[in-house]
N, C-alpha and C positions, 0 to 999 in steps of 0.2 A: 532054041532060045528065043529067036525072033518070033516064031509062031506063038509061044507062050505070052510074049509081050503083047502081040496083037490081040490074042484072045482076052487078055486082062483089060486092055484099053477098050475093046468092044463091049465087054461086060460093064465097065465103068460108065461108058456113054449111055448104054441102054438103061442102066440104073438111074442116071440123072434125068433121062427123058421121062421115065415112069414117075419119078418124084415130082418133076415139073408138072406133069399132067394131073397128079393127085392134088397139088396145092392150087393149081389154076382152076380146078373144078370144085374147090371148096372141100376137098377131102381131108382126111387126117384129123377132123373134129375141131379145127381152130382157125383155119384160113390164114395162117402166118402170124408173125409177131407185129402188133400195132406200133405205129410210130409214136415215140414219146413226145409230149408237148414241149415246145421250145418257148421259153419266156425270156424276153430281152427288155431291159430298162435302159434307156439312153439318156444321159444327162445333157440338158440344153440350157446353159446359163444365159440370162438376158443380157449380161454384160461380160465381155471377154470370152475366154475359152476355159475348158475344164482345168487347165494348168495355170490360169491367171484370171480368176473370177473377180469382178468388181465388188466392192464392199456393200453396195446397195442392191445387188442383183437379186432377181427372182429366179429360182431354179425350177425348171420343168423337167419331169421324167417322162419321156415318151415310152408308152407301154405297147409291146408287141407280144401277142399270145397266139401261137400257130401250131398246127399239126398237119404237115403237108400243106394242102390248100385250104384247110379249114381253120377259121379264126375262133379263138376263145373269147369269153365275155367276163370282164372283171366285175366283182361285186364291190361297189363303192363303200358299203357299210362295213366291210372287213379290212379296209386299208389302215395300216399303221406305219408311221414314218418316224424314225429317230435319227438325230445327228450327234456325232461325237467328234470334237467337244460339243457338249450340250449347250444349246441356246434356245430362247423362246421363239416359237414360230407357229404359224398355222398352215394347214394344207387344204387344198380342195381338189376334187376329181372332176374332170371334164364330163359333159353330159353323156358321151359315148364311151367313157372309160379308157380312152387312148392316151390320156396324159394326167399326171399328178403335179399340181403346182405347189411349190414350197415357198412360203412367203415369210421371211424372217421379220420379227417384230423390231429389231434394231439392226445395227450394222454387223456384218461378218467381220471376224478378227483378221487383220492383215497377216500375210505370210504364214498361213495356217492351212493344214490339210484336214479337211472334214470327211469323215466316213458317213455314208448314208445307208441306212438299213431300212428296207421297205418290205412289208409283208402284206399279203392279201390272199383271198380265195377267188377262184375263177371256175367257170363252167366251160367245158369243151366236149363235144360229142355226147352231150347229156350226162357227163360225169363231172363230179365236183373235185377240184384239186386245191391244194394250198401251196404257197411258195414263199420263200424268203430270198430277196435279192440284195446284192451289195454293190455299192458304187463309191466313188470318192472324187473330190475336187480340191483344188488348191487356190487360195486367194492371192491377189496381187501383193507385192512386197510392202507397200506402204499406202497410207490414205492420201498423201499429197498435201497440197495447200488449199486453203479456202479461197474460192474465186467468186463469192457472192456476199453481199452485205446490204444493209438498208439503203434503198435507192436503186439497187440493181433491178433490172427489168428484162424480161425474156419473151420471145415469141415462140410458142410451143405448138407443134402439129402432131396429131396422132396419124402416123404414116402407114400403119399396118395393124389390122385387127386379126390376129392369128387364131383366137378362140372366141366364140365358136366359128369355124370357117364357113358354115352354112348361112350365116347372117351377114357376111361381108357385103353382099349386094344391097342390104337394107341399111345397115349401120356404118359399115366400113367406108363406103364411098362418101357418105354424108359427113362423117367425122373428119375425114382426111381433107375436106375442103374448108374446115373451120380453123382459122388461126386463133389460138388462145393466148391472150396476154396475161403474164404473171409477173407480179412485182413483189420484192421483199420489203415488208413494212417495218419490221423491227427484228432484233436478234439479240441473243445473249452470247457472252464469251464462252468458249469451250471450257468444260470442266476438267477435273483431274484425269478423266478417261479420254479426253480429247473430243468430247461430244458437246455441241451447242444446239440451241434451238432457235427457230424463226417463226414468224407469222407471215404467210403469203396471201396475196389477194389477186384474183384474176377473173377472167371471163371471156366472152366472145369479143375478140379484138375488132376495133373499128377499121383497121387497116392491116393488110397482111405483111407489109414491109416495115412500117414504122408507126405502130398504133400509139395513139395518145390517150385512149380511154376504152371502156367497155361499151358495146352497143347498147343503147337504152332498151329496157324491157326484154333484154336477153338474159341468158343464164349468168350467174356470178359464182365464183369459186373461192371462198375463203378456206385456207388450209393451214393447219399446224404442221410444222416440219422440224426435223432434226438434221444436223449435218456433222460429218466427221471429215476434216480435210476438204477435199473437192467433191465428196459424195453427199447426196441428200436423199431423204425419204419424207414425203409429204402426204398427208391424208386428211380427209374431210368427207362431206356429203354434198352432192350436187345433182341437179336435174338438168341434163343436157337437152336442149330443144333443137331439133333438126327440122329443116324444111325441104331438104333434098337428100336422096331421091324420093322420100316420103315425108309427110309431116308427122312427127312423133316426138314425144317427151320421154326421155329415158332417165328414171331416177336411180342414181348410183349411191349405195351406202354399204360399205365404204367406197370411196373413190381415192385411189392412191397413184401418185406420180413418184418416180425415183430415177436416179441416174447419176452421172458425174458431170460437173460443170468444169470445162476445160479453161485454160488460161485465156483463151480468146473469147470466152463467153458462150461458146457453143455447148449444148447438152449432148453428151455421148452415152451410149449404152442405156438409153432411157426406156422406161417401161411404164405402161398404164395398166392398172388392175382395178376392176370394179365388180361389184355384186349387185344384180338387179333382181328384185322380187318379181317372179313371173305373174303374180296376181296384182301388180301395181295398176291402178286405174288408167293411167295414161297408155297402157299397152293392151287394153281390152280388145280393141279392134284388130289386133294382130295376134290374138291368142293361137289361132290355127297355125300360124307361121312360126311362132316362138316356142310353143309347147314341146316340140321334138327336141329342143336344145336345153330344156330345163332339167336340172339334176334332181336327185332324190329328195333334196331339201326344198324344192320348189323355187330354186334360184337359177338365174342365168349368169354364168361366170364369163366376164369379158377380160381378155388378156391381149395386149398389143404392145407396140413399140412407139416411142415418141422421138422426135428430133426437135432441137431448139437452137435459136440464135439470139444474140444479145440485142436488146432494144434500148435506145437512148431516150430518156425522159427529158422533158423541158425544164422541170423544176422552177416554174415561174408563177405559181399561183399566189403565194403569199409574199408580200414585201416586208422589208425590215420595220416599217412603221405601222403595220397592221395590228389591230387589237383583236384577239380571239378569246371568246368566252363560251363556256358550255354549262348547261343546266339540266340535270336529270329531271324527268317529268314530276315525280312525286318525292323528291328528296333522296339524294344518294347516301345520306348519313343514316337512313333507316333501312332495316332489313325488310325485304318484301319484294313485290313485283315492281319493275320499272318498265312501263309499256313503251316509253320513248325517251329519247335524249335530244336536246336542242343545241345546235351549234350556231353561234353568232359571229360574224366577221365585220368589224368596222374597218373598211378598206381605205387605203391611201392611194395617191396617184401612182405610186411605184408598183402597185399590184395589178395583175391582169384580171383579178376577180371583178374589177370594175367594168370590164368590157368583154369578158368571155364567160360562158356558162358551161360547166362540166356536163357531159351527157347524163351521168348517173352517179351522183355523190353517194358515198357509202360509209358506214361506220362499223368499226370492229372494237369490241371490248375484249381485251386480253388480260389474262391473269397467269399465275404460276402454279403448276401442278405441285402440290405439297409432297407427293411421293417421289416424283422423278426430278423435280426442280426445273422442268422444261416449260416453256411458254405454251399456253393453250388458249383456244378461242372460247370465251364464255358466252358471247352474244354477238349477233350481227344485225345490221339494220340498213334498209334502203330508205331514201327520203320519201316522205308521204306527200299528200296533196297540199299540206300546209307550207311546203318549201317555197320560199320566195327570194327574189333578188331585185333590188332596186338600184339601177345605175345612177339614179338622181341623188339618192342619199348615201350611196356607196355602202350599203348595208346588205349583207347576205344573212338570211335566217333559214336554217335547215332543221326540220324535225325528222328524226330517224326512228322508225318503228323497230323496236328491238325484239329479237326472237332467239330463244335457246336452240342452237343447231342440233343438239342431241334429242330434243323432244318436239321441236317445231312449235313450242308454246311460248307464251309471254315470259320474258326473262325474269328470273328471281335471284336477287342478291343473297350472298351468304355473309354472315357476321364475321368481321375481322379479316376479310379477304380484300386484297388490294387490286383494284381494277384500273386499267389504263385504257382510255378511250381514244382511238385513232380515227381520224376523218380523212377520207380519200377523195381527192379531186384529180381527174386525169391520171389515175393509177398511183399518185404519190400522196403520202401522208402529210398533212399540214400541221397537225398538232397532236399532242397526247395529254389528256387531262386525267389526273389521278384522283380517285376517291376511294374511301374505305368505309363501308357501312359499320 
C-alpha cells in the first residue's frame, strides 16, 4: 500500500515537472493564460469625503488601468459620464488620461447619494477594450447658513496645483505666492430653492494680510457667483500675470472658484478650476513646455485647491454729504454701444476721497439673467487716462472704458434691460446707478 502511494506521488511530481517545462519553454501553443486588465476609478471630491461631499465640490475620478506592470491608455474621446439623480454638469479628461474631472453647473443636492457611471475605451498591450465603471458618493446633510454678504471681503491663495502636476514648477509656485483679494459687491436673496446670486470683484492684493485694494496694472477678477447656504460657486474669465518663477500671462476662460465659507470667514474645501487655450499668444514662448500637457481639444486644464481668510475693509471712501453722479458716454437711454461710463464725486470734508486715491478704480455693470434670475456681469471697465482727481476742488472724475467680458469688445446695451453700475474704490462699491435703455 505504501509502495503504491509512493509510486503515485512520484508519477504526479514528474508530471508537474514536465508540465512546468512545457509552459516555461512556450510549449502547448499558448504560453499560459494572460492576466485580465484591472480598471479602477477612485472618487476624489475636492470638499469632504465620499460619505460627506460638500455641495460645491468638484469630483475627480482617478483612473488606473493595469495588467501586471503594464499600464493602459484611456481614449478621452470615448469617455461618457452620467450622474443619478441627474444634474447638469461638464467633465474634462486630464492630458494623460489619469483623471476625469466632474464639474457640476450648480450645487449638489444635500443629503443625497449620487451614483456615478463612467464608460470609456482604452488600449493595453495593443488591444482595444471597453469598460463601464460604477461609483457613488453622498453629500453633506445640509447647506448650512450664508456667511458672506455685500461688504464681505476675503484673501484667497491658490495653495496647490494638482493638475497638471508637471507644470507646478512653472505655474504652481508662482500662483501660490499671489494673494488674491475678493470682495462681495452685491447679492440677491435666496430663491425658493435656497439659491441666491452675487457679483464678486477681486485681483492681485496689495497686501497678503490686510489688503485695501488691487495692485495697479495687475490682473482683475470680476466674477458672477451663486450661493446656497455657506457654499458658493463663482465663475468668470481672467488673465493671471505671473512674474515668478517666470514671467508669463495665463488666460483662463472659464476661471472658477468654489468652496464653503465658514462662520469665521475662512474658505474651506476650496477649489480652483481653469481652462487655458494652449494656442494663447501669451504662452507662445513656452509651447515646448506646455504642449505635452494639452488635451485633445488643445486646452490645458488647471485644477487646484484654494484657502481663504476674512479681510476687513475700511469702508471710508464716501461720506454722508458726498454727491455722486454718473453719465454713460453716449446716452444710457439708447440701445447701442457704450464705450465708457463716467463717475463724478463732489466730495465733502467727511470723505477720504479728498486725500486718498485708490490704486485702481473699477466699474462693473450688472444685470439679471432672464432665464435663471441670477445676477450676471454685463460689462466691466478700468479707469482710462482721462481719470482725474483734484484735492483743491474736491472733485473726482473717473472715465471707465467698458468691455463685454464674453466677447472682449465694446459693450452693447439691450433694450428693456435694467443695468446697475457699481464703482469700486479700495475693493468696496460706493454707488449703484440704474439705467434702462
